[in-house]
N, C-alpha and C positions, 0 to 999 in steps of 0.2 A: 718801879718794877714793872716790866712787861712780861706777861706770862702767855705763852702759846699753848693752847689746849687742843688736843686731838680727841675726837669722840664726844664733844660737848653737846651734840644734838641728841645723844642717847642718855638714858637715865643714869648710867654709871658715872659719867663725867660732867653732866649738865651743871651740877651744883658747884663745880670748881669755879664757875663764873661768879656766882654770888659770894662764895667764900673768899675768892681772891679780891673782889671789890671791897669787901669788908676791911681788908688790909690796905686798901688804897691802890691796888694794882690796876694796871690797864690790861684787859684780857682780850686776846685775839683768838678767835675760835676757828680752827680749820675744819672744813666740811667738804664732802665730795659732791654736794649738790646745793644749788641756790634755793631749793625748796625749804630748807631749814633756816634761811637768812632771817626771816621775820621773827621766828622764835628766839634766835640767838641775839638779835638786836634788842628785842623786848627785854631780854634778861640783862642787857647792859654790855654785851661783848661786841667786838668788831669782827664780823664774819668774813672769811676769805675761802674761796674754792681752792682746795689743794688735796690731792689724793696721795696717800702715803706710798703708793706704788711708783710715784714719779720722783726719782732721786734729784733731778735738776730743780724741780719745784721746791723740794725740801730745803735745798741750799738757798733758794731765793727768800723763802718766807722766814727763815731763822736768822736773817741778818737783823741786828739790833735788838734781838730778844734776850732777856735775862735768864728766863727759866722756861722749861718745857714740862707739861704734864701730859703723858701719853698712855694710851692703851692700844692693843691690837684688836681689830674688829673680830668678833666671834663668829660672824656669819660668812666668812670667806669660803667660796666653793672649794678651794684647795687650802686647807688649814696650814699646810707647810709654807705657803706664801707669806705667812705671818712673820717669818724670820726676815725675808726680804724687806717687808714694810718697816719692821723695827730697825733693821740695819740702815735704811735710808734716813730715818729720823736721827738715829744715833750718830751716823757719820756726819750729817749736816750740823748737828749740835757740836761735835768736836771741831769741825772745820771753822765754825763761826764763833767759837769760844764761849759757848753757853755756860753760865755759872753753875746751874744745877738742872738735873733732869730727874723727874720722878715718874716711875712706871707703876701704873695700877694693873696688876696681873689678872684681875677679875677672877680670883680664886686662889687658895693656897697652892703653892707649887709642890708637886710630888718630889720626894727625895731622889728618885731616879725615874727613868722612862717606864711607862706602864702600857705602852702599845696603843694608846689613843692619840692620834696625830695632833689634835687641837691642844692637848695637855703637854705632850712630849716636846712640841716646838717651843713651848715657853722656857724649857730648860736650855735650849739652844740660844734663845734670846737673852736669858739671864747670863749665860757664859759670855756672850758677845758684849753685853753691857759692862760686866765685871772687868773685862779686859780692854775697855775703851779708853781708860784714863780719865773719864769724866767724873765730875762730882755728882754722885747718884744716890737716890734712895728708892728702894723697891717696897711698895705697899701691897701686901697680900691680904685681901679681905676674904672673909668666909662667904656664906651664901647671903645674897641681898634680900632684904625684906621686899624690895620692889619686884622680885620674881613672882611674888604672890599676886601682882597685878596682871600677870600674863594670862593668855587665853586658855592655858591649861589649869588655871586655878580660879581666877575671879568669877567666871560664869558658874562654876560649881558652888562657890560660896553664895552667889546671888540666887541661884535657882534651886539648889539642893541642900543648902546649909552645910556643905562639906568643904573643909579646908584641904584641897587636893594638892599633893606634892609627891614626887617620885622617890622620896627617901623613906626608909623603914620607920615605923612608929617608934621603935625603941632606940633609934639613933639620935643622940643629943647633938644639937647645933646651936652655936652662938650667932644667931641671925643678926645682921647688921644693916642699918639704913644707908642708902647711897649718899645722903647728905653728910653723914658722919665720915664716910670714906673720903669724900671730897674735902672735908675739913682736915683730915689727916694729911692728904696730899698737899694742901696749901700750907699747913703748919710745917710740913717737912721742907717745903721750898724756902720758907722764911727762917727756919732754924739753921743758922750758920754753923752750928757745932755738930750737926747731923750729916754724916757723909759715909758712903760705902757701907750702908746698912740695908738689911732686908727685914722688914717687920711684918710678922703675922698678926693681923688684927681681927677681932671678933666683937660681937655685942657682949654685954655684961651678963646676959642670961643664957644658961646652957640648957636648952629645952628639948625634951623628947616631943614626939608628935602630939600626944594628948595634952601635954603641958603648953605647947605652942597654941593649940586650939583654945585652951582655957584663957590664956592671956589675950589672944586675938578677940575672943568673945567679949571680954571686959571692955576692950576699946570700941568694938563694934556696937555693943549694946544689945546684941542678939546672940543666942547660943549656936555655935557651930561645932562640928565634930571633925576629927582628923581622918583623912582618907589617903591611904598609901596608894598613889596612882601607879598602875602598871607602867613600866618604862616604855613599852610599845605604844600604849595609848598616849602617853606623854609625847613621844616622838612624832606620832601622826598629827597631833594637834600643832606641834611646833613647826612642822615641815613647811607649810605655806609662808611662814614668816622669816625663816633663816635659810631655807633651801634644804634639799634632801641630804646632802653630805654632812652639813653642820648638825642637822637634827639627829641624824643617825649616830654621829659621834657623841653628842650630849646624852642621847638615850642609852648608848652603850655604857657610858660612865655611870649613869644611875642604875642600870641593870646590874653592873658589877657591885654596887652598894647593896642592892636588894638580895644578891646572892652571897654577900659577904658574911663570914662568921665574926670577924672583928672589924669594927668600923674605924675608918680614918678619923683622927681628931679634927673637929670643926669648932673648937673653942680654945681661947687662950686664957688660962687661969691667971696669967701674970699681966693682964691689961693695965693694972695700976702702974707698973714700971714704964709702959709705953706712954700712958697719959701724963706721967711726970715730964717726959720729954716733949710730948705733943699734946698740949691741953685742949681736949675736945669735949664738948657737952654731949654725952651719949644719949641715944634715943632708945626707949624700951619698946617692946612689941606692942604693949597696950597703947602707949602714946602714939606710935606709928599708925596702928589700926584706927584709932580715934581720928587722927588727922586726915586719913584717907578713906573714911567709911563710904564716901560717895561712889567709890569704885565697886563696892561689894553689896550695896543695898539696892533693892528695887525702888524705883521712883514712886 
Protein backbone atom coordinates (compact mmCIF):
# COMPACT_ATOMS: atom_id res chain seq x y z
CA UNK A 1 0.00 0.00 0.00
CA UNK A 2 1.37 3.38 -1.04
CA UNK A 3 -0.16 6.32 0.85
CA UNK A 4 0.40 9.90 -0.27
CA UNK A 5 -0.01 12.36 2.62
CA UNK A 6 -0.53 16.09 2.36
CA UNK A 7 0.16 18.26 5.40
CA UNK A 8 2.41 15.69 7.07
CA UNK A 9 4.90 18.33 8.21
CA UNK A 10 2.21 19.79 10.50
CA UNK A 11 0.83 18.29 13.71
CA UNK A 12 -2.58 17.41 12.25
CA UNK A 13 -1.29 14.95 9.65
CA UNK A 14 2.21 14.10 10.86
CA UNK A 15 1.13 10.96 12.69
CA UNK A 16 -0.41 9.52 9.52
CA UNK A 17 3.20 8.54 8.72
CA UNK A 18 3.72 6.36 11.80
CA UNK A 19 0.16 5.00 11.79
CA UNK A 20 0.48 4.06 8.12
CA UNK A 21 3.83 2.39 8.72
CA UNK A 22 2.30 0.29 11.51
CA UNK A 23 0.06 -1.20 8.81
CA UNK A 24 3.04 -1.83 6.57
CA UNK A 25 2.37 1.07 4.21
CA UNK A 26 4.94 2.99 2.21
CA UNK A 27 4.26 6.64 3.01
CA UNK A 28 5.08 9.49 0.64
CA UNK A 29 4.80 12.94 2.22
CA UNK A 30 4.14 15.95 -0.01
CA UNK A 31 5.49 19.23 1.34
CA UNK A 32 5.87 22.71 -0.10
CA UNK A 33 9.42 23.12 1.20
CA UNK A 34 12.58 21.05 1.57
CA UNK A 35 12.95 22.51 5.06
CA UNK A 36 10.78 19.72 6.47
CA UNK A 37 12.57 16.90 4.62
CA UNK A 38 14.72 15.85 7.56
CA UNK A 39 11.71 15.67 9.90
CA UNK A 40 9.70 13.62 7.42
CA UNK A 41 12.59 11.27 6.61
CA UNK A 42 13.25 10.73 10.31
CA UNK A 43 9.59 9.76 10.75
CA UNK A 44 9.97 7.15 8.00
CA UNK A 45 8.31 8.88 5.05
CA UNK A 46 9.67 9.63 1.60
CA UNK A 47 9.36 13.42 1.23
CA UNK A 48 8.66 15.16 -2.08
CA UNK A 49 8.25 18.84 -2.90
CA UNK A 50 4.77 19.42 -4.27
CA UNK A 51 2.39 22.31 -3.75
CA UNK A 52 -1.33 21.58 -3.95
CA UNK A 53 -1.76 24.73 -6.06
CA UNK A 54 0.13 23.01 -8.92
CA UNK A 55 -2.40 20.86 -10.79
CA UNK A 56 0.24 19.38 -13.10
CA UNK A 57 2.41 18.34 -10.17
CA UNK A 58 -0.57 16.68 -8.50
CA UNK A 59 -1.06 14.54 -11.60
CA UNK A 60 2.61 13.54 -11.52
CA UNK A 61 2.91 12.55 -7.87
CA UNK A 62 -0.33 10.54 -7.72
CA UNK A 63 0.84 8.02 -10.32
CA UNK A 64 1.20 4.61 -8.66
CA UNK A 65 -0.40 5.76 -5.41
CA UNK A 66 -3.05 3.57 -3.74
CA UNK A 67 -4.54 6.03 -1.26
CA UNK A 68 -4.40 9.74 -0.41
CA UNK A 69 -4.73 11.40 2.99
CA UNK A 70 -5.16 15.13 2.54
CA UNK A 71 -6.17 18.32 4.28
CA UNK A 72 -6.31 21.91 3.06
CA UNK A 73 -3.82 24.33 4.66
CA UNK A 74 -5.50 26.58 7.23
CA UNK A 75 -2.98 29.41 6.76
CA UNK A 76 -3.82 30.35 3.16
CA UNK A 77 -3.82 34.15 2.66
CA UNK A 78 -6.99 33.67 0.62
CA UNK A 79 -9.04 30.90 2.30
CA UNK A 80 -11.18 30.52 -0.84
CA UNK A 81 -8.10 29.20 -2.64
CA UNK A 82 -8.63 26.05 -0.58
CA UNK A 83 -11.20 24.84 -3.09
CA UNK A 84 -8.68 25.09 -5.94
CA UNK A 85 -6.10 23.18 -3.88
CA UNK A 86 -8.59 20.43 -3.06
CA UNK A 87 -9.82 20.22 -6.65
CA UNK A 88 -6.28 19.70 -7.92
CA UNK A 89 -5.77 16.76 -5.56
CA UNK A 90 -9.21 15.25 -6.17
CA UNK A 91 -8.95 15.60 -9.96
CA UNK A 92 -5.50 13.97 -9.95
CA UNK A 93 -6.78 11.15 -7.76
CA UNK A 94 -9.63 10.51 -10.16
CA UNK A 95 -7.40 10.66 -13.25
CA UNK A 96 -4.89 8.20 -11.80
CA UNK A 97 -7.42 5.76 -10.35
CA UNK A 98 -6.67 6.23 -6.66
CA UNK A 99 -8.43 3.50 -4.67
CA UNK A 100 -9.38 5.71 -1.70
CA UNK A 101 -9.06 9.31 -0.63
CA UNK A 102 -9.51 10.44 2.98
CA UNK A 103 -10.01 14.10 3.81
CA UNK A 104 -9.23 15.45 7.28
CA UNK A 105 -11.44 18.54 7.49
CA UNK A 106 -9.64 19.98 10.54
CA UNK A 107 -12.94 20.57 12.34
CA UNK A 108 -16.60 19.62 12.19
CA UNK A 109 -18.26 20.97 9.07
CA UNK A 110 -21.10 23.44 9.51
CA UNK A 111 -24.48 22.26 8.16
CA UNK A 112 -24.59 25.40 5.99
CA UNK A 113 -22.40 28.39 5.21
CA UNK A 114 -21.86 30.72 8.17
CA UNK A 115 -20.08 33.68 6.57
CA UNK A 116 -16.54 32.68 7.57
CA UNK A 117 -14.58 31.99 4.36
CA UNK A 118 -12.25 29.37 5.83
CA UNK A 119 -15.22 27.34 7.08
CA UNK A 120 -17.59 27.97 4.18
CA UNK A 121 -15.07 26.82 1.56
CA UNK A 122 -15.00 23.40 3.24
CA UNK A 123 -18.62 22.87 2.22
CA UNK A 124 -17.65 23.56 -1.40
CA UNK A 125 -14.81 21.05 -1.07
CA UNK A 126 -17.18 18.48 0.41
CA UNK A 127 -19.63 18.93 -2.45
CA UNK A 128 -16.85 18.53 -5.02
CA UNK A 129 -15.54 15.38 -3.35
CA UNK A 130 -19.03 13.86 -3.03
CA UNK A 131 -19.58 14.32 -6.76
CA UNK A 132 -16.12 13.14 -7.83
CA UNK A 133 -17.00 9.46 -8.13
CA UNK A 134 -14.04 8.57 -5.92
CA UNK A 135 -14.05 6.09 -3.07
CA UNK A 136 -13.83 8.61 -0.21
CA UNK A 137 -14.11 8.99 3.55
CA UNK A 138 -14.36 12.36 5.30
CA UNK A 139 -12.95 12.55 8.82
CA UNK A 140 -14.28 15.53 10.79
CA UNK A 141 -12.37 15.95 14.06
CA UNK A 142 -13.33 18.27 16.90
CA UNK A 143 -10.77 20.60 18.48
CA UNK A 144 -7.23 19.22 18.69
CA UNK A 145 -5.47 18.82 22.02
CA UNK A 146 -2.36 19.97 20.14
CA UNK A 147 -3.93 23.41 19.86
CA UNK A 148 -2.99 23.83 23.51
CA UNK A 149 0.68 23.71 22.45
CA UNK A 150 0.12 26.92 20.50
CA UNK A 151 1.58 30.32 21.45
CA UNK A 152 -1.86 31.45 22.63
CA UNK A 153 -1.97 28.71 25.27
CA UNK A 154 1.32 27.05 26.27
CA UNK A 155 3.06 30.25 27.54
CA UNK A 156 0.02 31.03 29.73
CA UNK A 157 0.23 27.56 31.29
CA UNK A 158 3.98 27.83 31.77
CA UNK A 159 4.09 31.38 33.17
CA UNK A 160 0.67 31.96 34.76
CA UNK A 161 -0.76 28.47 35.38
CA UNK A 162 -3.69 29.38 33.14
CA UNK A 163 -5.06 27.04 30.50
CA UNK A 164 -5.89 29.70 27.93
CA UNK A 165 -8.32 29.03 25.10
CA UNK A 166 -10.89 31.23 23.32
CA UNK A 167 -13.91 29.00 23.98
CA UNK A 168 -16.37 29.90 26.78
CA UNK A 169 -15.86 28.04 30.06
CA UNK A 170 -19.35 26.53 29.94
CA UNK A 171 -18.95 25.16 26.40
CA UNK A 172 -18.32 21.39 26.51
CA UNK A 173 -15.79 19.98 24.05
CA UNK A 174 -14.67 16.47 23.20
CA UNK A 175 -11.01 17.34 22.72
CA UNK A 176 -9.11 14.89 20.51
CA UNK A 177 -5.41 14.08 20.05
CA UNK A 178 -3.95 14.43 16.55
CA UNK A 179 -2.47 10.94 16.88
CA UNK A 180 -5.99 9.56 17.29
CA UNK A 181 -7.22 11.48 14.24
CA UNK A 182 -4.34 10.09 12.18
CA UNK A 183 -5.27 6.61 13.37
CA UNK A 184 -8.83 7.16 12.15
CA UNK A 185 -7.52 8.36 8.78
CA UNK A 186 -5.35 5.27 8.32
CA UNK A 187 -8.04 2.88 9.55
CA UNK A 188 -10.44 4.47 7.06
CA UNK A 189 -7.94 3.89 4.26
CA UNK A 190 -7.59 0.21 5.15
CA UNK A 191 -11.29 -0.48 5.76
CA UNK A 192 -12.49 -1.68 2.37
CA UNK A 193 -16.11 -1.65 3.57
CA UNK A 194 -16.04 2.05 4.41
CA UNK A 195 -16.94 4.26 1.46
CA UNK A 196 -18.80 7.53 0.83
CA UNK A 197 -19.01 8.31 4.54
CA UNK A 198 -18.47 11.44 6.60
CA UNK A 199 -17.62 10.74 10.23
CA UNK A 200 -17.74 13.33 13.01
CA UNK A 201 -15.18 12.21 15.57
CA UNK A 202 -14.34 13.49 19.04
CA UNK A 203 -12.54 12.46 22.18
CA UNK A 204 -14.43 10.36 24.70
CA UNK A 205 -14.58 13.11 27.36
CA UNK A 206 -17.05 16.00 26.97
CA UNK A 207 -15.36 18.66 29.12
CA UNK A 208 -16.25 22.23 30.02
CA UNK A 209 -13.36 24.62 30.62
CA UNK A 210 -12.89 24.00 34.34
CA UNK A 211 -13.22 20.24 33.81
CA UNK A 212 -10.61 20.43 31.06
CA UNK A 213 -8.24 22.29 33.41
CA UNK A 214 -8.83 19.65 36.09
CA UNK A 215 -7.92 16.74 33.81
CA UNK A 216 -5.02 18.71 32.36
CA UNK A 217 -3.73 19.41 35.88
CA UNK A 218 -3.76 15.69 36.71
CA UNK A 219 -1.57 14.91 33.72
CA UNK A 220 0.70 17.89 34.27
CA UNK A 221 1.16 17.26 37.99
CA UNK A 222 0.52 20.94 38.69
CA UNK A 223 -2.69 22.88 39.22
CA UNK A 224 -3.87 25.13 36.38
CA UNK A 225 -7.11 27.09 35.99
CA UNK A 226 -9.14 27.70 32.86
CA UNK A 227 -8.87 31.12 31.20
CA UNK A 228 -11.40 32.10 28.53
CA UNK A 229 -9.09 34.02 26.25
CA UNK A 230 -10.66 37.04 24.50
CA UNK A 231 -10.90 36.32 20.77
CA UNK A 232 -9.05 39.54 19.89
CA UNK A 233 -6.13 38.60 22.15
CA UNK A 234 -6.11 35.14 20.60
CA UNK A 235 -6.09 36.58 17.05
CA UNK A 236 -3.22 38.96 17.77
CA UNK A 237 -1.06 36.15 19.13
CA UNK A 238 -1.91 33.92 16.17
CA UNK A 239 -1.31 36.55 13.46
CA UNK A 240 2.50 36.19 13.11
CA UNK A 241 2.15 32.45 12.61
CA UNK A 242 -0.68 32.12 10.07
CA UNK A 243 -1.03 35.63 8.62
CA UNK A 244 -3.49 38.41 9.25
CA UNK A 245 -6.35 37.07 7.13
CA UNK A 246 -6.28 33.54 8.53
CA UNK A 247 -5.91 34.81 12.11
CA UNK A 248 -8.83 37.18 11.66
CA UNK A 249 -11.01 34.39 10.30
CA UNK A 250 -10.24 32.01 13.16
CA UNK A 251 -10.64 34.79 15.75
CA UNK A 252 -14.01 35.66 14.20
CA UNK A 253 -15.12 32.06 14.62
CA UNK A 254 -14.21 32.03 18.31
CA UNK A 255 -15.80 35.44 18.84
CA UNK A 256 -19.06 34.03 17.51
CA UNK A 257 -18.78 31.22 20.07
CA UNK A 258 -18.17 33.66 22.90
CA UNK A 259 -21.25 35.65 21.88
CA UNK A 260 -23.39 32.59 21.35
CA UNK A 261 -26.38 31.67 23.48
CA UNK A 262 -26.40 28.10 22.21
CA UNK A 263 -23.09 26.37 21.57
CA UNK A 264 -22.51 24.14 18.55
CA UNK A 265 -21.91 20.49 19.45
CA UNK A 266 -18.24 19.48 19.76
CA UNK A 267 -18.76 15.95 21.08
CA UNK A 268 -20.03 12.76 19.49
CA UNK A 269 -21.88 10.65 22.08
CA UNK A 270 -21.97 7.76 19.62
CA UNK A 271 -18.22 7.30 19.25
CA UNK A 272 -18.64 3.63 20.19
CA UNK A 273 -20.34 3.03 16.82
CA UNK A 274 -17.44 4.66 14.95
CA UNK A 275 -14.88 2.73 17.01
CA UNK A 276 -16.58 -0.51 15.96
CA UNK A 277 -15.85 0.41 12.33
CA UNK A 278 -12.46 2.01 12.97
CA UNK A 279 -10.75 0.51 16.04
CA UNK A 280 -8.61 3.28 17.53
CA UNK A 281 -7.05 3.42 21.01
CA UNK A 282 -8.28 6.81 22.23
CA UNK A 283 -6.19 9.27 24.25
CA UNK A 284 -7.56 11.05 27.34
CA UNK A 285 -6.73 14.67 28.17
CA UNK A 286 -4.89 13.53 31.31
CA UNK A 287 -2.80 11.05 29.33
CA UNK A 288 -2.04 13.60 26.61
CA UNK A 289 -1.00 16.29 29.12
CA UNK A 290 1.26 13.79 30.89
CA UNK A 291 2.93 12.79 27.61
CA UNK A 292 3.49 16.42 26.61
CA UNK A 293 4.20 18.10 29.95
CA UNK A 294 7.59 19.36 28.72
CA UNK A 295 5.75 21.94 26.62
CA UNK A 296 4.00 23.41 29.63
CA UNK A 297 6.44 23.28 32.55
CA UNK A 298 9.38 25.59 33.22
CA UNK A 299 12.76 23.90 33.06
